[in-house]
Backbone bond lengths (Angstrom), bond angles and torsions (degrees), N, CA, C in turn:
res aa  C-N    CA-C-N  psi(-1)  N-CA   C-N-CA  omega(-1)  CA-C   N-CA-C  phi
1 M - - - 1.452 - - 1.528 108.78 -
2 T 1.324 115.36 140.96 1.456 121.17 175.58 1.516 108.48 -92.66
3 K 1.316 115.94 132.42 1.468 122.22 179.43 1.527 108.38 -107.06
4 C 1.329 116.16 123.88 1.462 122.73 179.78 1.522 108.11 -115.73
5 E 1.307 116.49 113.05 1.461 121.18 179.96 1.524 109.43 -111.73
6 F 1.318 116.18 130.39 1.456 122.15 174.76 1.518 107.52 -110.79
7 F 1.332 115.67 127.67 1.458 121.26 -177.88 1.524 109.29 -96.52
8 T 1.314 116.30 134.45 1.459 120.55 -178.62 1.525 110.68 -131.45
9 E 1.322 114.33 150.39 1.461 122.97 170.49 1.511 105.42 -132.54
10 D 1.307 116.12 121.64 1.456 122.15 -171.77 1.533 106.83 57.06
11 E 1.297 119.10 -118.54 1.464 120.83 179.44 1.523 111.67 -109.22
12 R 1.316 117.37 10.46 1.467 122.79 -177.44 1.520 110.60 -98.03
13 I 1.327 116.82 128.55 1.459 120.60 171.38 1.526 106.73 -78.12
14 T 1.327 116.52 122.89 1.461 120.66 -176.01 1.524 112.95 -101.55
15 G 1.325 116.70 -7.14 1.455 119.76 178.39 1.508 111.70 159.71
16 F 1.330 115.10 -173.28 1.458 120.42 179.25 1.514 110.74 -151.32
17 S 1.330 115.01 162.40 1.458 123.05 173.45 1.523 107.05 -137.30
18 I 1.311 115.74 128.19 1.459 122.38 179.35 1.522 106.65 -119.38
19 S 1.341 117.57 127.13 1.462 119.17 -177.50 1.525 112.00 -144.53
20 G 1.309 114.50 152.31 1.453 121.71 175.16 1.518 113.73 89.01
21 H 1.315 114.60 168.82 1.462 122.54 177.07 1.519 108.15 -104.95
22 S 1.305 116.57 143.81 1.465 119.49 -177.72 1.527 111.80 -67.93
23 G 1.314 117.30 -38.24 1.455 119.90 -177.53 1.522 113.44 80.48
24 Y 1.310 117.07 13.20 1.465 120.80 179.86 1.526 111.68 -67.25
25 A 1.333 116.58 -38.37 1.468 121.88 179.99 1.528 108.74 -153.94
26 E 1.320 116.21 178.30 1.460 121.04 178.65 1.527 109.93 -62.87
27 A 1.332 115.19 154.27 1.468 120.39 176.25 1.519 109.43 -54.82
28 G 1.328 115.93 135.50 1.442 121.39 -178.56 1.523 113.19 92.30
29 A 1.330 117.16 -15.23 1.462 121.33 179.46 1.529 111.44 -126.35
30 D 1.322 116.43 6.97 1.465 121.62 -175.08 1.530 110.06 -86.52
31 I 1.329 116.21 102.97 1.465 120.06 -177.03 1.525 112.51 -69.96
32 V 1.329 117.78 -26.79 1.464 120.15 178.54 1.525 109.44 -70.07
33 C 1.326 116.99 -47.89 1.473 120.13 177.32 1.522 111.20 -61.47
34 A 1.321 116.81 -39.66 1.465 120.31 179.60 1.520 110.95 -63.15
35 A 1.326 117.48 -42.18 1.469 121.49 179.55 1.530 110.65 -64.72
36 I 1.324 116.44 -41.71 1.470 120.79 179.40 1.525 109.84 -66.35
37 S 1.318 117.33 -46.50 1.467 121.15 179.81 1.521 111.25 -59.16
38 A 1.319 116.72 -41.34 1.461 120.45 -179.02 1.518 111.70 -64.64
39 V 1.321 117.89 -44.19 1.469 119.84 -178.47 1.532 110.92 -69.60
40 V 1.323 117.97 -33.99 1.469 120.67 176.68 1.524 110.29 -65.31
41 A 1.337 117.11 -45.79 1.464 120.95 -179.96 1.526 110.83 -63.94
42 M 1.324 117.42 -42.38 1.462 121.29 179.41 1.531 110.73 -63.72
43 A 1.325 116.75 -44.60 1.467 120.19 -179.32 1.529 110.80 -63.35
44 E 1.323 117.52 -46.11 1.468 120.63 -179.13 1.521 110.89 -62.35
45 A 1.322 116.96 -44.92 1.466 120.22 -179.44 1.529 111.09 -64.27
46 T 1.309 117.13 -41.75 1.466 120.42 -179.89 1.523 111.02 -67.44
47 I 1.310 116.89 -45.29 1.472 120.99 -178.36 1.527 111.11 -64.21
48 N 1.326 117.37 -47.32 1.467 120.29 -175.65 1.521 113.98 -87.62
49 D 1.311 117.61 -47.21 1.461 120.17 -172.55 1.524 113.76 -85.89
50 V 1.320 117.75 -34.56 1.460 120.33 -179.94 1.527 110.97 -89.95
51 C 1.334 116.16 -48.67 1.476 120.20 -177.25 1.527 112.56 -86.14
52 G 1.324 117.88 -19.07 1.462 121.44 179.34 1.513 114.10 68.95
53 A 1.319 117.17 32.71 1.467 120.62 -174.23 1.523 114.49 -75.42
54 K 1.314 118.53 -17.61 1.465 122.40 -179.88 1.525 111.99 59.13
55 A 1.324 115.70 43.87 1.465 120.93 176.40 1.525 108.98 -71.29
56 K 1.319 115.26 146.95 1.461 120.98 178.23 1.530 108.06 -84.33
57 V 1.327 116.21 127.22 1.458 121.41 179.70 1.523 108.36 -118.66
58 R 1.329 115.17 129.97 1.461 121.01 176.68 1.519 108.69 -123.47
59 V 1.317 116.15 131.14 1.457 121.89 176.65 1.526 107.06 -118.00
60 K 1.322 115.89 122.36 1.462 121.51 176.93 1.517 107.13 -117.23
61 E 1.319 115.56 92.30 1.461 120.43 -175.39 1.522 112.16 -62.31
62 A 1.334 118.07 -36.67 1.459 120.83 -179.42 1.529 111.57 -62.50
63 E 1.334 116.40 -30.16 1.466 121.43 179.32 1.526 112.27 -99.55
64 T 1.315 117.02 -1.57 1.464 122.90 -174.00 1.525 109.24 50.86
65 R 1.329 115.77 59.02 1.464 121.47 -176.40 1.524 111.04 -135.96
66 V 1.336 115.45 136.55 1.460 122.81 172.12 1.517 106.60 -124.94
67 T 1.323 115.87 128.71 1.457 121.16 179.80 1.519 109.08 -126.03
68 L 1.323 116.44 135.35 1.461 122.47 175.47 1.520 107.48 -124.37
69 T 1.332 115.95 130.04 1.458 121.43 179.52 1.524 108.62 -127.08
70 L 1.322 116.36 124.51 1.458 121.14 179.05 1.521 111.03 -76.51
71 P 1.326 116.99 153.10 1.464 119.43 170.11 1.534 108.81 -68.77
72 A 1.316 116.72 169.68 1.466 121.35 -177.90 1.524 112.52 -56.44
73 S 1.324 116.63 -33.18 1.461 120.63 176.18 1.520 108.47 -152.87
74 C 1.319 115.87 155.42 1.465 120.48 176.76 1.519 109.54 -139.44
75 D 1.321 115.36 154.88 1.462 120.62 -178.74 1.524 112.06 -63.17
76 E 1.306 117.56 -35.87 1.468 122.99 -177.48 1.532 110.48 -103.82
77 E 1.316 117.22 44.77 1.473 122.67 -173.85 1.530 112.61 -54.63
78 D 1.317 118.02 -45.47 1.467 120.21 -178.22 1.530 110.92 -62.72
79 S 1.300 116.89 -42.02 1.464 120.85 179.34 1.521 111.42 -66.27
80 V 1.320 116.55 -43.63 1.463 121.31 179.39 1.524 110.14 -62.35
81 Q 1.320 116.95 -44.06 1.469 119.95 179.02 1.528 111.28 -64.63
82 A 1.321 117.36 -35.26 1.464 120.97 177.66 1.531 110.18 -65.00
83 V 1.323 117.31 -41.63 1.467 121.02 178.28 1.525 109.89 -62.34
84 L 1.318 117.16 -46.99 1.464 120.59 -178.51 1.525 112.10 -67.22
85 A 1.319 117.50 -38.48 1.466 120.63 177.17 1.524 110.27 -65.11
86 G 1.326 116.75 -40.90 1.459 120.27 176.80 1.516 111.99 -63.94
87 M 1.329 116.61 -40.19 1.461 121.23 177.36 1.523 110.25 -62.57
88 L 1.323 116.58 -44.68 1.460 121.23 179.08 1.533 110.91 -60.49
89 L 1.317 117.08 -45.99 1.468 120.75 179.16 1.529 111.23 -62.81
90 Y 1.317 116.83 -42.29 1.460 120.69 178.93 1.525 110.97 -61.75
91 L 1.331 117.02 -45.97 1.461 120.05 -179.44 1.529 111.26 -66.67
92 C 1.328 118.00 -34.55 1.465 120.71 175.99 1.527 110.37 -65.41
93 S 1.315 117.31 -38.75 1.461 121.77 176.81 1.526 110.32 -64.17
94 L 1.317 116.46 -42.28 1.461 121.37 177.44 1.526 110.24 -63.88
95 R 1.318 116.84 -40.42 1.465 121.87 177.56 1.533 110.93 -62.26
96 D 1.324 116.15 -40.97 1.463 119.75 179.49 1.529 111.22 -64.07
97 E 1.328 116.49 -33.10 1.461 121.32 -179.65 1.530 112.20 -81.54
98 Y 1.334 117.01 -32.71 1.462 122.57 -177.31 1.541 110.24 -130.24
99 P 1.326 118.33 64.31 1.475 121.30 -171.95 1.531 115.35 -64.06
100 D 1.319 118.35 -20.74 1.462 120.13 -179.90 1.525 112.89 -85.85
101 Y 1.348 116.45 -2.04 1.462 119.11 -172.13 1.527 115.19 -123.81
102 I 1.326 116.71 -10.85 1.467 119.87 -178.94 1.522 110.05 -146.32
103 E 1.320 114.70 137.44 1.470 122.81 178.18 1.526 107.13 -121.97
104 V 1.326 116.89 134.86 1.462 121.72 179.77 1.520 108.04 -124.22
105 L 1.335 115.51 126.91 1.466 121.67 -177.11 1.521 109.98 -129.93
106 E 1.326 116.37 144.49 1.455 121.94 168.95 1.513 106.68 -109.00
107 V 1.333 116.10 120.11 1.463 120.44 -177.18 1.514 111.33 -124.73
């Protein structure tokens, strides 16, 4: 199962951590993992490369974990929050469709 954690302070999403394999299918054929990987890559690229937020990204391949942490504030805060909210909604939709393979938490 893939675990998706979104970190919040007050009403601000401050980052996320995605870990584990969904186990829906064999590696290379797992549509759940592919969907999660795509949304993580899109969110990171939009937050850092388009919005210029300079979020810290850590990839721990041995743990199958990707973590993104926002700085205390960013110039494009509204845009960054919109990207993260959209990512959260997308992952919740994926969880509703594949509940045995993905878990989404707000912490």
